[in-house]
C-alpha positions as CSV (number, residue, x, y, z in Angstrom):
1,M,0.2,2.4,-22.2
2,I,1.4,6.0,-21.5
3,K,3.0,6.3,-24.9
4,A,-0.3,5.2,-26.5
5,N,-2.1,7.8,-24.4
6,V,-4.0,5.1,-22.5
7,A,-4.1,5.7,-18.8
8,P,-3.3,2.6,-16.7
9,L,-6.3,1.7,-14.5
10,S,-6.1,1.8,-10.7
11,F,-8.5,0.2,-8.3
12,T,-8.1,1.0,-4.7
13,D,-9.7,-2.2,-3.5
14,V,-7.3,-4.4,-5.5
15,R,-4.4,-5.7,-3.5
16,S,-1.2,-4.4,-5.0
17,D,0.5,-7.8,-5.0
18,L,-2.3,-9.3,-7.0
19,Y,-2.2,-6.5,-9.5
20,T,1.6,-6.9,-9.8
21,Q,1.3,-10.6,-10.3
22,A,-1.3,-10.1,-13.0
23,T,0.7,-7.5,-14.8
24,L,3.8,-9.6,-14.7
25,G,1.8,-12.5,-16.1
26,V,1.1,-10.3,-19.2
27,Y,4.6,-9.0,-19.6
28,E,6.6,-12.1,-18.8
29,L,4.3,-14.9,-20.0
30,N,2.0,-13.2,-22.4
31,R,-1.0,-14.4,-20.4
32,V,-3.8,-12.0,-19.8
33,E,-6.2,-14.2,-17.8
34,L,-5.3,-13.1,-14.3
35,L,-5.2,-9.4,-15.3
36,K,-8.6,-9.8,-17.0
37,D,-10.0,-11.4,-13.8
38,V,-8.6,-8.6,-11.6
39,F,-10.2,-5.9,-13.8
40,L,-13.5,-7.7,-14.0
41,W,-13.6,-8.2,-10.2
42,A,-12.8,-4.5,-9.7
43,Y,-15.5,-3.4,-12.1
44,E,-18.1,-5.7,-10.5
45,R,-17.1,-4.4,-7.1
46,S,-17.5,-0.8,-8.3
47,A,-20.9,-1.7,-9.8
48,A,-21.9,-3.2,-6.4
49,R,-20.9,-0.1,-4.6
50,Y,-23.0,2.0,-7.0
51,I,-25.9,-0.3,-6.6
52,A,-25.8,0.1,-2.8
53,E,-25.8,3.9,-3.3
54,V,-28.8,3.6,-5.6
55,V,-30.7,1.5,-3.0
56,R,-29.7,3.7,0.0
57,G,-30.8,6.8,-1.9
58,A,-34.1,5.1,-2.9
59,L,-33.5,6.1,-6.5
60,G,-36.1,5.3,-9.0
61,R,-35.5,3.9,-12.4
62,K,-34.6,7.1,-14.2
63,A,-32.6,8.6,-11.4
64,A,-30.7,5.3,-11.0
65,A,-29.8,5.2,-14.7
66,G,-28.6,8.7,-14.6
67,F,-26.6,8.1,-11.4
68,V,-24.9,4.9,-12.8
69,R,-24.0,6.7,-16.1
70,Q,-22.6,9.7,-14.2
71,K,-20.4,7.5,-12.0
72,A,-19.3,5.5,-15.0
73,Q,-18.3,8.6,-16.9
74,A,-16.3,9.8,-14.0
75,S,-14.4,6.6,-13.2
76,V,-14.5,4.1,-16.0
77,P,-12.5,4.3,-19.2
78,E,-14.6,5.1,-22.2
79,A,-13.8,1.8,-24.0
80,D,-15.3,-0.1,-21.0
81,R,-18.0,2.3,-20.0
82,E,-21.1,0.8,-21.7
83,Q,-20.2,-2.7,-20.5
84,F,-19.8,-1.4,-17.0
85,I,-23.2,0.4,-17.2
86,E,-24.8,-2.8,-18.5
87,V,-23.4,-4.8,-15.5
88,A,-24.7,-2.2,-13.0
89,E,-28.1,-2.0,-14.6
90,T,-28.4,-5.8,-14.9
91,E,-27.6,-6.1,-11.2
92,L,-30.3,-3.5,-10.3
93,L,-32.9,-5.4,-12.4
94,G,-32.1,-8.6,-10.6
95,L,-32.2,-7.1,-7.1
96,H,-34.9,-8.6,-4.8
97,D,-35.7,-9.5,-1.2
98,G,-33.6,-12.6,-1.5
99,N,-30.3,-11.1,-2.6
100,F,-30.1,-7.5,-1.5
101,A,-28.0,-8.4,1.6
102,R,-24.9,-8.9,-0.6
103,Y,-24.8,-5.1,-1.1
104,Q,-24.8,-4.5,2.6
105,V,-28.0,-2.5,2.7
106,R,-30.7,-2.7,5.4
107,P,-34.1,-4.3,4.8
108,S,-35.7,-0.9,5.4
109,E,-33.4,0.7,2.8
110,C,-34.3,-2.0,0.3
111,A,-38.0,-1.7,0.9
112,A,-37.9,2.1,0.4
113,W,-35.9,1.6,-2.8
114,Q,-38.3,-1.0,-4.1
115,A,-41.3,1.3,-3.5
116,E,-39.7,4.0,-5.6
117,W,-38.4,1.6,-8.2
118,N,-41.7,-0.1,-8.6
119,A,-43.5,3.2,-8.9
120,G,-41.7,3.5,-12.3
121,R,-40.1,6.9,-11.7
């Protein structure tokens, strides 16, 4: 990866033994499934963290889109950036009173965010 000028990805929430097993699966068995699952999990977890920040900050639609794009540009490889942004935006569009708890935000935080979001700003 380094010779190809592609930086290896690192996710602090991923257990090192899981990452090691997934990487070994690629090199020793030519199997990418576990490594793919690890990366997808880490991306989804990052997206969830950004969603919680959007809700806690009561960001409206435009501010949320800018925030997600800025975070993605800072931490997601360019080749995966648009897909990551799409995941985060899809999660925001699907957020409602019945599922906001999975992002560990308070009901009052969600209500304040919904008011700003629904105002269309």
